[in-house]
C-alpha positions, 0 to 999 in steps of 0.5 A: 644327311650323312653325306652332307656331314661327311663333306663338311668334315672333309672340308674342315680337315682340308682347312686344318691342313691349309692353316697348318701350312700357312702357319709354317710359312709364316713361321719362316718369315718370323724366323727370317726376321729373328723373332722368337715368336717363330717357334710357337707358330712353327710348333702349331703349324707342324702339329696341325700338319701332323694331325691332318696327315694322320687323318688322311693316312699320309704317314711319311708326312705325319712322321716328318712333321712330328720330327720337325715339331720336336726340332722346333721345341729344341730350337725354341729352348735353345733360343731362350 
């Protein structure tokens, strides 16, 4: 039973990582079209990737995602 639960959690975290990556790519598309909605999409995507990276103990990727998330917030404020 515990093994099945652990497998489910691993799949859930893997999905969170992929959703974050998809949101970041989608954010680039929105930005390429000069849409202000790119910023919250990027913030959410980078937040998910940072969380996933923390869970997977990928500290360098986590720090990079958090720095980019801060830059996303700054960009959104600058565009507003």
